[in-house]
PDB file of N, CA, C and O in Angstrom:
ATOM      1  N   MET A   1      73.269  26.007  34.162  1.00  0.00           N
ATOM      2  CA  MET A   1      72.911  25.115  33.090  1.00  0.00           C
ATOM      3  C   MET A   1      71.564  24.442  33.360  1.00  0.00           C
ATOM      4  O   MET A   1      70.728  24.335  32.463  1.00  0.00           O
ATOM      5  N   PHE A   2      71.358  23.991  34.600  1.00  0.00           N
ATOM      6  CA  PHE A   2      70.121  23.301  34.936  1.00  0.00           C
ATOM      7  C   PHE A   2      69.120  24.190  35.668  1.00  0.00           C
ATOM      8  O   PHE A   2      68.141  23.689  36.221  1.00  0.00           O
ATOM      9  N   ASP A   3      69.349  25.479  35.679  1.00  0.00           N
ATOM     10  CA  ASP A   3      68.498  26.391  36.438  1.00  0.00           C
ATOM     11  C   ASP A   3      67.064  26.414  35.906  1.00  0.00           C
ATOM     12  O   ASP A   3      66.118  26.369  36.692  1.00  0.00           O
ATOM     13  N   ASN A   4      66.893  26.483  34.613  1.00  0.00           N
ATOM     14  CA  ASN A   4      65.566  26.616  34.021  1.00  0.00           C
ATOM     15  C   ASN A   4      65.056  25.312  33.415  1.00  0.00           C
ATOM     16  O   ASN A   4      64.239  25.337  32.494  1.00  0.00           O
ATOM     17  N   LEU A   5      65.515  24.205  33.906  1.00  0.00           N
ATOM     18  CA  LEU A   5      65.154  22.916  33.323  1.00  0.00           C
ATOM     19  C   LEU A   5      63.664  22.628  33.462  1.00  0.00           C
ATOM     20  O   LEU A   5      63.028  22.170  32.513  1.00  0.00           O
ATOM     21  N   ARG A   6      63.110  22.891  34.630  1.00  0.00           N
ATOM     22  CA  ARG A   6      61.680  22.637  34.830  1.00  0.00           C
ATOM     23  C   ARG A   6      60.826  23.569  33.988  1.00  0.00           C
ATOM     24  O   ARG A   6      59.796  23.157  33.454  1.00  0.00           O
ATOM     25  N   GLU A   7      61.238  24.801  33.869  1.00  0.00           N
ATOM     26  CA  GLU A   7      60.479  25.754  33.041  1.00  0.00           C
ATOM     27  C   GLU A   7      60.532  25.350  31.574  1.00  0.00           C
ATOM     28  O   GLU A   7      59.534  25.461  30.863  1.00  0.00           O
ATOM     29  N   ASP A   8      61.679  24.886  31.121  1.00  0.00           N
ATOM     30  CA  ASP A   8      61.807  24.443  29.734  1.00  0.00           C
ATOM     31  C   ASP A   8      60.938  23.213  29.473  1.00  0.00           C
ATOM     32  O   ASP A   8      60.325  23.088  28.413  1.00  0.00           O
ATOM     33  N   ALA A   9      60.895  22.316  30.441  1.00  0.00           N
ATOM     34  CA  ALA A   9      60.093  21.114  30.275  1.00  0.00           C
ATOM     35  C   ALA A   9      58.605  21.442  30.290  1.00  0.00           C
ATOM     36  O   ALA A   9      57.831  20.826  29.557  1.00  0.00           O
ATOM     37  N   ALA A  10      58.202  22.383  31.097  1.00  0.00           N
ATOM     38  CA  ALA A  10      56.796  22.765  31.166  1.00  0.00           C
ATOM     39  C   ALA A  10      56.345  23.467  29.894  1.00  0.00           C
ATOM     40  O   ALA A  10      55.188  23.341  29.494  1.00  0.00           O
ATOM     41  N   ALA A  11      57.235  24.195  29.263  1.00  0.00           N
ATOM     42  CA  ALA A  11      56.880  24.943  28.063  1.00  0.00           C
ATOM     43  C   ALA A  11      57.093  24.140  26.784  1.00  0.00           C
ATOM     44  O   ALA A  11      56.865  24.646  25.685  1.00  0.00           O
ATOM     45  N   SER A  12      57.526  22.901  26.925  1.00  0.00           N
ATOM     46  CA  SER A  12      57.844  22.093  25.752  1.00  0.00           C
ATOM     47  C   SER A  12      56.576  21.715  24.987  1.00  0.00           C
ATOM     48  O   SER A  12      55.553  21.389  25.590  1.00  0.00           O
ATOM     49  N   GLN A  13      56.649  21.759  23.683  1.00  0.00           N
ATOM     50  CA  GLN A  13      55.525  21.390  22.819  1.00  0.00           C
ATOM     51  C   GLN A  13      55.419  19.875  22.670  1.00  0.00           C
ATOM     52  O   GLN A  13      54.373  19.373  22.258  1.00  0.00           O
ATOM     53  N   PHE A  14      56.473  19.143  22.996  1.00  0.00           N
ATOM     54  CA  PHE A  14      56.477  17.693  22.822  1.00  0.00           C
ATOM     55  C   PHE A  14      55.367  17.036  23.636  1.00  0.00           C
ATOM     56  O   PHE A  14      54.679  16.146  23.136  1.00  0.00           O
ATOM     57  N   TYR A  15      55.189  17.457  24.869  1.00  0.00           N
ATOM     58  CA  TYR A  15      54.188  16.846  25.732  1.00  0.00           C
ATOM     59  C   TYR A  15      52.776  17.122  25.248  1.00  0.00           C
ATOM     60  O   TYR A  15      51.899  16.268  25.374  1.00  0.00           O
ATOM     61  N   GLU A  16      52.548  18.300  24.697  1.00  0.00           N
ATOM     62  CA  GLU A  16      51.224  18.624  24.173  1.00  0.00           C
ATOM     63  C   GLU A  16      50.898  17.752  22.966  1.00  0.00           C
ATOM     64  O   GLU A  16      49.761  17.303  22.818  1.00  0.00           O
ATOM     65  N   GLU A  17      51.881  17.508  22.100  1.00  0.00           N
ATOM     66  CA  GLU A  17      51.663  16.642  20.947  1.00  0.00           C
ATOM     67  C   GLU A  17      51.423  15.209  21.382  1.00  0.00           C
ATOM     68  O   GLU A  17      50.594  14.508  20.802  1.00  0.00           O
ATOM     69  N   GLU A  18      52.150  14.771  22.404  1.00  0.00           N
ATOM     70  CA  GLU A  18      51.990  13.415  22.906  1.00  0.00           C
ATOM     71  C   GLU A  18      50.602  13.217  23.511  1.00  0.00           C
ATOM     72  O   GLU A  18      49.975  12.181  23.293  1.00  0.00           O
ATOM     73  N   GLU A  19      50.121  14.198  24.266  1.00  0.00           N
ATOM     74  CA  GLU A  19      48.795  14.111  24.853  1.00  0.00           C
ATOM     75  C   GLU A  19      47.718  14.088  23.782  1.00  0.00           C
ATOM     76  O   GLU A  19      46.739  13.354  23.909  1.00  0.00           O
ATOM     77  N   ALA A  20      47.883  14.879  22.727  1.00  0.00           N
ATOM     78  CA  ALA A  20      46.914  14.898  21.639  1.00  0.00           C
ATOM     79  C   ALA A  20      46.884  13.547  20.922  1.00  0.00           C
ATOM     80  O   ALA A  20      45.813  13.072  20.543  1.00  0.00           O
ATOM     81  N   ALA A  21      48.030  12.938  20.738  1.00  0.00           N
ATOM     82  CA  ALA A  21      48.082  11.626  20.087  1.00  0.00           C
ATOM     83  C   ALA A  21      47.445  10.562  20.971  1.00  0.00           C
ATOM     84  O   ALA A  21      46.773   9.660  20.469  1.00  0.00           O
ATOM     85  N   THR A  22      47.648  10.658  22.280  1.00  0.00           N
ATOM     86  CA  THR A  22      47.048   9.701  23.211  1.00  0.00           C
ATOM     87  C   THR A  22      45.534   9.834  23.214  1.00  0.00           C
ATOM     88  O   THR A  22      44.823   8.830  23.206  1.00  0.00           O
ATOM     89  N   LEU A  23      45.042  11.051  23.226  1.00  0.00           N
ATOM     90  CA  LEU A  23      43.598  11.266  23.210  1.00  0.00           C
ATOM     91  C   LEU A  23      42.985  10.791  21.900  1.00  0.00           C
ATOM     92  O   LEU A  23      41.885  10.238  21.893  1.00  0.00           O
ATOM     93  N   GLN A  24      43.678  11.000  20.810  1.00  0.00           N
ATOM     94  CA  GLN A  24      43.162  10.576  19.518  1.00  0.00           C
ATOM     95  C   GLN A  24      43.105   9.060  19.438  1.00  0.00           C
ATOM     96  O   GLN A  24      42.123   8.516  18.932  1.00  0.00           O
ATOM     97  N   SER A  25      44.130   8.357  19.924  1.00  0.00           N
ATOM     98  CA  SER A  25      44.124   6.899  19.865  1.00  0.00           C
ATOM     99  C   SER A  25      43.099   6.325  20.833  1.00  0.00           C
ATOM    100  O   SER A  25      42.543   5.257  20.574  1.00  0.00           O
ATOM    101  N   ALA A  26      42.836   7.011  21.945  1.00  0.00           N
ATOM    102  CA  ALA A  26      41.854   6.520  22.900  1.00  0.00           C
ATOM    103  C   ALA A  26      40.432   6.683  22.358  1.00  0.00           C
ATOM    104  O   ALA A  26      39.543   5.908  22.710  1.00  0.00           O
ATOM    105  N   SER A  27      40.216   7.682  21.509  1.00  0.00           N
ATOM    106  CA  SER A  27      38.878   7.898  20.992  1.00  0.00           C
ATOM    107  C   SER A  27      38.514   6.904  19.896  1.00  0.00           C
ATOM    108  O   SER A  27      37.330   6.664  19.658  1.00  0.00           O
ATOM    109  N   SER A  28      39.510   6.316  19.220  1.00  0.00           N
ATOM    110  CA  SER A  28      39.234   5.329  18.183  1.00  0.00           C
ATOM    111  C   SER A  28      40.037   4.067  18.444  1.00  0.00           C
ATOM    112  O   SER A  28      41.062   3.840  17.800  1.00  0.00           O
ATOM    113  N   PRO A  29      39.577   3.232  19.392  1.00  0.00           N
ATOM    114  CA  PRO A  29      40.348   2.035  19.727  1.00  0.00           C
ATOM    115  C   PRO A  29      40.325   1.021  18.581  1.00  0.00           C
ATOM    116  O   PRO A  29      39.298   0.793  17.942  1.00  0.00           O
ATOM    117  N   ARG A  30      41.485   0.428  18.350  1.00  0.00           N
ATOM    118  CA  ARG A  30      41.582  -0.618  17.338  1.00  0.00           C
ATOM    119  C   ARG A  30      41.853  -1.931  18.045  1.00  0.00           C
ATOM    120  O   ARG A  30      42.600  -1.974  19.022  1.00  0.00           O
ATOM    121  N   SER A  31      41.265  -2.969  17.567  1.00  0.00           N
ATOM    122  CA  SER A  31      41.458  -4.268  18.173  1.00  0.00           C
ATOM    123  C   SER A  31      42.832  -4.811  17.823  1.00  0.00           C
ATOM    124  O   SER A  31      43.319  -4.607  16.711  1.00  0.00           O
ATOM    125  N   PHE A  32      43.459  -5.502  18.770  1.00  0.00           N
ATOM    126  CA  PHE A  32      44.750  -6.127  18.523  1.00  0.00           C
ATOM    127  C   PHE A  32      44.588  -7.308  17.595  1.00  0.00           C
ATOM    128  O   PHE A  32      45.478  -7.619  16.802  1.00  0.00           O
ATOM    129  N   PHE A  33      43.453  -7.959  17.697  1.00  0.00           N
ATOM    130  CA  PHE A  33      43.164  -9.093  16.828  1.00  0.00           C
ATOM    131  C   PHE A  33      42.373  -8.624  15.616  1.00  0.00           C
ATOM    132  O   PHE A  33      41.851  -7.509  15.594  1.00  0.00           O
ATOM    133  N   ALA A  34      42.291  -9.479  14.620  1.00  0.00           N
ATOM    134  CA  ALA A  34      41.552  -9.159  13.404  1.00  0.00           C
ATOM    135  C   ALA A  34      40.055  -9.152  13.708  1.00  0.00           C
ATOM    136  O   ALA A  34      39.642  -9.660  14.750  1.00  0.00           O
ATOM    137  N   PRO A  35      39.240  -8.591  12.828  1.00  0.00           N
ATOM    138  CA  PRO A  35      37.803  -8.613  13.035  1.00  0.00           C
ATOM    139  C   PRO A  35      37.278 -10.047  13.177  1.00  0.00           C
ATOM    140  O   PRO A  35      37.917 -10.996  12.722  1.00  0.00           O
ATOM    141  N   SER A  36      36.125 -10.192  13.805  1.00  0.00           N
ATOM    142  CA  SER A  36      35.623 -11.524  14.139  1.00  0.00           C
ATOM    143  C   SER A  36      35.329 -12.380  12.911  1.00  0.00           C
ATOM    144  O   SER A  36      35.406 -13.605  13.006  1.00  0.00           O
ATOM    145  N   GLY A  37      35.001 -11.801  11.783  1.00  0.00           N
ATOM    146  CA  GLY A  37      34.693 -12.587  10.596  1.00  0.00           C
ATOM    147  C   GLY A  37      35.917 -13.013   9.814  1.00  0.00           C
ATOM    148  O   GLY A  37      35.797 -13.788   8.865  1.00  0.00           O
ATOM    149  N   SER A  38      37.088 -12.530  10.183  1.00  0.00           N
ATOM    150  CA  SER A  38      38.306 -12.812   9.442  1.00  0.00           C
ATOM    151  C   SER A  38      38.954 -14.095   9.936  1.00  0.00           C
ATOM    152  O   SER A  38      38.809 -14.462  11.102  1.00  0.00           O
ATOM    153  N   ARG A  39      39.674 -14.782   9.040  1.00  0.00           N
ATOM    154  CA  ARG A  39      40.389 -15.994   9.403  1.00  0.00           C
ATOM    155  C   ARG A  39      41.816 -15.689   9.841  1.00  0.00           C
ATOM    156  O   ARG A  39      42.607 -16.614  10.030  1.00  0.00           O
ATOM    157  N   ARG A  40      42.161 -14.429  10.004  1.00  0.00           N
ATOM    158  CA  ARG A  40      43.510 -14.043  10.390  1.00  0.00           C
ATOM    159  C   ARG A  40      43.581 -13.843  11.898  1.00  0.00           C
ATOM    160  O   ARG A  40      42.660 -13.309  12.516  1.00  0.00           O
ATOM    161  N   VAL A  41      44.693 -14.283  12.474  1.00  0.00           N
ATOM    162  CA  VAL A  41      44.970 -14.060  13.886  1.00  0.00           C
ATOM    163  C   VAL A  41      46.254 -13.250  13.943  1.00  0.00           C
ATOM    164  O   VAL A  41      47.262 -13.634  13.350  1.00  0.00           O
ATOM    165  N   LEU A  42      46.218 -12.143  14.647  1.00  0.00           N
ATOM    166  CA  LEU A  42      47.349 -11.222  14.752  1.00  0.00           C
ATOM    167  C   LEU A  42      47.810 -10.731  13.388  1.00  0.00           C
ATOM    168  O   LEU A  42      48.980 -10.388  13.218  1.00  0.00           O
ATOM    169  N   GLY A  43      46.909 -10.694  12.420  1.00  0.00           N
ATOM    170  CA  GLY A  43      47.228 -10.174  11.101  1.00  0.00           C
ATOM    171  C   GLY A  43      47.988 -11.142  10.212  1.00  0.00           C
ATOM    172  O   GLY A  43      48.496 -10.739   9.165  1.00  0.00           O
ATOM    173  N   MET A  44      48.079 -12.425  10.605  1.00  0.00           N
ATOM    174  CA  MET A  44      48.828 -13.400   9.824  1.00  0.00           C
ATOM    175  C   MET A  44      47.887 -14.462   9.272  1.00  0.00           C
ATOM    176  O   MET A  44      46.858 -14.780   9.869  1.00  0.00           O
ATOM    177  N   THR A  45      48.263 -15.000   8.121  1.00  0.00           N
ATOM    178  CA  THR A  45      47.509 -16.111   7.543  1.00  0.00           C
ATOM    179  C   THR A  45      47.938 -17.401   8.222  1.00  0.00           C
ATOM    180  O   THR A  45      48.861 -17.410   9.037  1.00  0.00           O
ATOM    181  N   GLY A  46      47.263 -18.483   7.883  1.00  0.00           N
ATOM    182  CA  GLY A  46      47.592 -19.774   8.472  1.00  0.00           C
ATOM    183  C   GLY A  46      48.992 -20.240   8.123  1.00  0.00           C
ATOM    184  O   GLY A  46      49.687 -20.798   8.971  1.00  0.00           O
ATOM    185  N   VAL A  47      49.413 -20.020   6.896  1.00  0.00           N
ATOM    186  CA  VAL A  47      50.754 -20.430   6.468  1.00  0.00           C
ATOM    187  C   VAL A  47      51.819 -19.638   7.216  1.00  0.00           C
ATOM    188  O   VAL A  47      52.838 -20.199   7.621  1.00  0.00           O
ATOM    189  N   GLN A  48      51.595 -18.353   7.400  1.00  0.00           N
ATOM    190  CA  GLN A  48      52.560 -17.530   8.130  1.00  0.00           C
ATOM    191  C   GLN A  48      52.665 -17.961   9.587  1.00  0.00           C
ATOM    192  O   GLN A  48      53.762 -18.008  10.144  1.00  0.00           O
ATOM    193  N   ARG A  49      51.533 -18.274  10.207  1.00  0.00           N
ATOM    194  CA  ARG A  49      51.563 -18.758  11.596  1.00  0.00           C
ATOM    195  C   ARG A  49      52.275 -20.094  11.693  1.00  0.00           C
ATOM    196  O   ARG A  49      53.007 -20.332  12.654  1.00  0.00           O
ATOM    197  N   PHE A  50      52.076 -20.981  10.706  1.00  0.00           N
ATOM    198  CA  PHE A  50      52.733 -22.287  10.714  1.00  0.00           C
ATOM    199  C   PHE A  50      54.248 -22.123  10.605  1.00  0.00           C
ATOM    200  O   PHE A  50      54.993 -22.749  11.358  1.00  0.00           O
ATOM    201  N   ILE A  51      54.706 -21.291   9.677  1.00  0.00           N
ATOM    202  CA  ILE A  51      56.142 -21.076   9.507  1.00  0.00           C
ATOM    203  C   ILE A  51      56.741 -20.472  10.766  1.00  0.00           C
ATOM    204  O   ILE A  51      57.834 -20.858  11.180  1.00  0.00           O
ATOM    205  N   LEU A  52      56.040 -19.531  11.377  1.00  0.00           N
ATOM    206  CA  LEU A  52      56.511 -18.924  12.613  1.00  0.00           C
ATOM    207  C   LEU A  52      56.597 -19.960  13.738  1.00  0.00           C
ATOM    208  O   LEU A  52      57.556 -19.949  14.510  1.00  0.00           O
ATOM    209  N   SER A  53      55.623 -20.838  13.838  1.00  0.00           N
ATOM    210  CA  SER A  53      55.650 -21.859  14.886  1.00  0.00           C
ATOM    211  C   SER A  53      56.764 -22.876  14.646  1.00  0.00           C
ATOM    212  O   SER A  53      57.375 -23.346  15.606  1.00  0.00           O
ATOM    213  N   VAL A  54      57.046 -23.231  13.382  1.00  0.00           N
ATOM    214  CA  VAL A  54      58.146 -24.159  13.082  1.00  0.00           C
ATOM    215  C   VAL A  54      59.489 -23.509  13.428  1.00  0.00           C
ATOM    216  O   VAL A  54      60.374 -24.162  13.982  1.00  0.00           O
ATOM    217  N   MET A  55      59.636 -22.231  13.100  1.00  0.00           N
ATOM    218  CA  MET A  55      60.875 -21.530  13.453  1.00  0.00           C
ATOM    219  C   MET A  55      61.055 -21.461  14.963  1.00  0.00           C
ATOM    220  O   MET A  55      62.168 -21.629  15.462  1.00  0.00           O
ATOM    221  N   PHE A  56      59.975 -21.217  15.694  1.00  0.00           N
ATOM    222  CA  PHE A  56      60.031 -21.180  17.156  1.00  0.00           C
ATOM    223  C   PHE A  56      60.394 -22.556  17.709  1.00  0.00           C
ATOM    224  O   PHE A  56      61.173 -22.652  18.658  1.00  0.00           O
ATOM    225  N   PHE A  57      59.838 -23.622  17.128  1.00  0.00           N
ATOM    226  CA  PHE A  57      60.140 -24.991  17.557  1.00  0.00           C
ATOM    227  C   PHE A  57      61.630 -25.289  17.392  1.00  0.00           C
ATOM    228  O   PHE A  57      62.257 -25.822  18.308  1.00  0.00           O
ATOM    229  N   PHE A  58      62.204 -24.950  16.233  1.00  0.00           N
ATOM    230  CA  PHE A  58      63.621 -25.208  16.001  1.00  0.00           C
ATOM    231  C   PHE A  58      64.501 -24.383  16.936  1.00  0.00           C
ATOM    232  O   PHE A  58      65.536 -24.865  17.394  1.00  0.00           O
ATOM    233  N   ALA A  59      64.103 -23.156  17.220  1.00  0.00           N
ATOM    234  CA  ALA A  59      64.874 -22.322  18.136  1.00  0.00           C
ATOM    235  C   ALA A  59      64.872 -22.921  19.541  1.00  0.00           C
ATOM    236  O   ALA A  59      65.906 -22.932  20.208  1.00  0.00           O
ATOM    237  N   VAL A  60      63.724 -23.418  19.994  1.00  0.00           N
ATOM    238  CA  VAL A  60      63.635 -24.028  21.322  1.00  0.00           C
ATOM    239  C   VAL A  60      64.470 -25.300  21.371  1.00  0.00           C
ATOM    240  O   VAL A  60      65.157 -25.548  22.361  1.00  0.00           O
ATOM    241  N   CYS A  61      64.420 -26.113  20.313  1.00  0.00           N
ATOM    242  CA  CYS A  61      65.223 -27.343  20.271  1.00  0.00           C
ATOM    243  C   CYS A  61      66.718 -27.024  20.296  1.00  0.00           C
ATOM    244  O   CYS A  61      67.482 -27.688  20.996  1.00  0.00           O
ATOM    245  N   LEU A  62      67.132 -26.021  19.542  1.00  0.00           N
ATOM    246  CA  LEU A  62      68.539 -25.651  19.492  1.00  0.00           C
ATOM    247  C   LEU A  62      69.021 -25.119  20.839  1.00  0.00           C
ATOM    248  O   LEU A  62      70.093 -25.502  21.307  1.00  0.00           O
ATOM    249  N   ILE A  63      68.258 -24.259  21.453  1.00  0.00           N
ATOM    250  CA  ILE A  63      68.644 -23.698  22.754  1.00  0.00           C
ATOM    251  C   ILE A  63      68.649 -24.786  23.823  1.00  0.00           C
ATOM    252  O   ILE A  63      69.528 -24.808  24.685  1.00  0.00           O
ATOM    253  N   GLY A  64      67.666 -25.689  23.768  1.00  0.00           N
ATOM    254  CA  GLY A  64      67.635 -26.793  24.727  1.00  0.00           C
ATOM    255  C   GLY A  64      68.814 -27.719  24.570  1.00  0.00           C
ATOM    256  O   GLY A  64      69.400 -28.154  25.561  1.00  0.00           O
ATOM    257  N   GLY A  65      69.175 -28.030  23.321  1.00  0.00           N
ATOM    258  CA  GLY A  65      70.337 -28.882  23.085  1.00  0.00           C
ATOM    259  C   GLY A  65      71.630 -28.238  23.560  1.00  0.00           C
ATOM    260  O   GLY A  65      72.489 -28.903  24.139  1.00  0.00           O
ATOM    261  N   MET A  66      71.762 -26.953  23.315  1.00  0.00           N
ATOM    262  CA  MET A  66      72.962 -26.251  23.781  1.00  0.00           C
ATOM    263  C   MET A  66      73.008 -26.218  25.310  1.00  0.00           C
ATOM    264  O   MET A  66      74.082 -26.344  25.898  1.00  0.00           O
ATOM    265  N   ALA A  67      71.857 -26.050  25.952  1.00  0.00           N
ATOM    266  CA  ALA A  67      71.826 -26.042  27.422  1.00  0.00           C
ATOM    267  C   ALA A  67      72.225 -27.413  27.972  1.00  0.00           C
ATOM    268  O   ALA A  67      72.938 -27.489  28.973  1.00  0.00           O
ATOM    269  N   LEU A  68      71.773 -28.499  27.330  1.00  0.00           N
ATOM    270  CA  LEU A  68      72.160 -29.833  27.783  1.00  0.00           C
ATOM    271  C   LEU A  68      73.656 -30.060  27.637  1.00  0.00           C
ATOM    272  O   LEU A  68      74.278 -30.682  28.498  1.00  0.00           O
ATOM    273  N   LEU A  69      74.233 -29.563  26.558  1.00  0.00           N
ATOM    274  CA  LEU A  69      75.685 -29.698  26.375  1.00  0.00           C
ATOM    275  C   LEU A  69      76.455 -28.907  27.425  1.00  0.00           C
ATOM    276  O   LEU A  69      77.425 -29.404  27.997  1.00  0.00           O
ATOM    277  N   VAL A  70      76.021 -27.680  27.674  1.00  0.00           N
ATOM    278  CA  VAL A  70      76.708 -26.819  28.634  1.00  0.00           C
ATOM    279  C   VAL A  70      76.613 -27.391  30.045  1.00  0.00           C
ATOM    280  O   VAL A  70      77.586 -27.350  30.798  1.00  0.00           O
ATOM    281  N   LEU A  71      75.455 -27.920  30.401  1.00  0.00           N
ATOM    282  CA  LEU A  71      75.251 -28.460  31.744  1.00  0.00           C
ATOM    283  C   LEU A  71      75.860 -29.844  31.925  1.00  0.00           C
ATOM    284  O   LEU A  71      75.901 -30.365  33.039  1.00  0.00           O
ATOM    285  N   GLY A  72      76.332 -30.437  30.841  1.00  0.00           N
ATOM    286  CA  GLY A  72      76.996 -31.742  30.936  1.00  0.00           C
ATOM    287  C   GLY A  72      76.034 -32.919  31.040  1.00  0.00           C
ATOM    288  O   GLY A  72      76.445 -34.007  31.441  1.00  0.00           O
ATOM    289  N   LYS A  73      74.784 -32.734  30.694  1.00  0.00           N
ATOM    290  CA  LYS A  73      73.813 -33.817  30.768  1.00  0.00           C
ATOM    291  C   LYS A  73      73.979 -34.793  29.602  1.00  0.00           C
ATOM    292  O   LYS A  73      73.643 -35.972  29.720  1.00  0.00           O
ATOM    293  N   ILE A  74      74.492 -34.304  28.492  1.00  0.00           N
ATOM    294  CA  ILE A  74      74.830 -35.160  27.361  1.00  0.00           C
ATOM    295  C   ILE A  74      76.221 -34.771  26.885  1.00  0.00           C
ATOM    296  O   ILE A  74      76.692 -33.668  27.166  1.00  0.00           O
ATOM    297  N   GLY A  75      76.868 -35.658  26.180  1.00  0.00           N
ATOM    298  CA  GLY A  75      78.206 -35.341  25.693  1.00  0.00           C
ATOM    299  C   GLY A  75      78.569 -36.271  24.551  1.00  0.00           C
ATOM    300  O   GLY A  75      77.888 -37.258  24.276  1.00  0.00           O
ATOM    301  N   PHE A  76      79.647 -35.926  23.908  1.00  0.00           N
ATOM    302  CA  PHE A  76      80.092 -36.743  22.776  1.00  0.00           C
ATOM    303  C   PHE A  76      81.285 -37.560  23.157  1.00  0.00           C
ATOM    304  O   PHE A  76      81.805 -38.314  22.334  1.00  0.00           O
TER     305      PHE A  76
END
């Protein structure tokens, strides 16, 4: 069953396609951030970043409150 495993892997077309995709992406690098003249950071507008930061704030507060309850630092 595993006798020809290395030969099958060497003859696989998957690796050739993967290498071609890697070479193509390396030849045309795209910036992770928006262009320098744009007001967008990570592709988001200011309102989207604000909503994301508020959601992150509430998640941190909720997890912190639950940790305080579990550790017995506060109680009812």
